C-alpha positions in Angstrom: -92.9 79.2 68.6 -96.1 79.7 66.8 -97.9 82.8 65.8 -100.2 84.3 68.4 -103.7 85.3 67.3 -105.9 87.7 69.2 -108.5 86.1 71.4 -111.1 88.7 70.7 -112.0 91.5 68.3 -112.9 95.0 69.4 -115.8 96.7 67.8 -116.7 100.4 68.4 -120.3 101.5 68.2 -121.5 104.9 67.2 -121.4 106.1 70.8 -117.6 105.4 71.0 -118.0 102.5 73.3 -116.0 99.4 72.4 -117.2 95.9 72.8 -115.2 92.8 72.8 -116.1 89.9 70.6 -114.8 86.4 71.0 -114.2 84.8 74.4 -115.6 87.6 76.5 -118.3 88.7 74.0 -120.5 91.6 75.1 -118.3 93.1 77.7 -117.9 96.9 77.2 -114.6 98.7 77.6 -114.2 102.5 77.5 -111.8 104.0 75.0 -110.1 107.3 75.7 -111.5 110.2 73.9 -108.9 111.7 71.5 -108.8 115.5 71.4 -108.0 117.2 68.1 -105.0 119.5 68.1 -105.4 122.9 66.5 -104.3 123.0 62.9 -101.4 125.4 63.7 -100.1 123.2 66.5 -100.5 120.0 64.4 -98.6 121.7 61.5 -95.8 122.9 63.8 -95.4 119.4 65.3 -95.3 117.8 61.8 -92.7 120.4 60.7 -90.6 119.5 63.7 -90.6 115.8 62.8 -88.9 116.7 59.6 -86.5 119.2 61.1 -85.3 116.8 63.8 -85.7 113.6 61.8 -83.1 111.8 64.0 -85.7 111.9 66.8 -88.3 110.2 64.6 -86.6 107.1 63.2 -89.9 105.2 63.6 -92.0 107.9 61.9 -93.6 106.9 58.6 -93.1 109.5 55.9 -96.9 109.7 55.3 -97.8 109.9 59.0 -99.8 113.0 60.1 -100.3 114.8 63.4 -103.9 115.3 64.2 -104.6 114.8 67.9 -103.0 116.2 71.0 -101.6 112.8 72.0 -99.8 112.9 68.6 -98.3 116.3 69.6 -97.3 114.9 73.0 -95.5 112.0 71.3 -93.6 114.5 69.2 -92.7 116.5 72.3 -91.6 113.3 74.1 -89.3 112.2 71.3 -87.8 115.7 70.8 -86.8 115.6 74.5 -85.6 112.0 74.6 -83.6 111.9 71.4 -82.9 115.6 70.5 -80.2 118.1 71.2 -80.6 121.5 72.9 -82.4 123.0 69.9 -84.9 120.1 69.9 -85.5 120.6 73.6 -86.2 124.3 73.0 -88.6 123.4 70.2 -90.3 120.8 72.4 -90.8 123.5 75.1 -92.2 125.9 72.6 -94.6 123.2 71.3 -95.6 122.3 74.9 -96.5 125.9 75.6 -98.8 126.0 72.5 -100.9 123.1 73.7 
């Protein structure tokens, strides 16, 4: 099998609207707006990735938590791969959102 190349490039303008280039050039697609997490919540989520490292086998050591969807990913993995303490930490983090 060969290597697959993307059929189009996505370019985002200053208004946050993405446009496809390539085969369907000029068609606009809406990207979801990312909401920043509060610094306290982001710091707590990042702390939990280190405390429960077995839940974050995929996590790059230099990765950061900045947006609420990042925090939701931390909660999801604490619940999916963690023990009872991880579940309690996930519940606490969920309440802080």
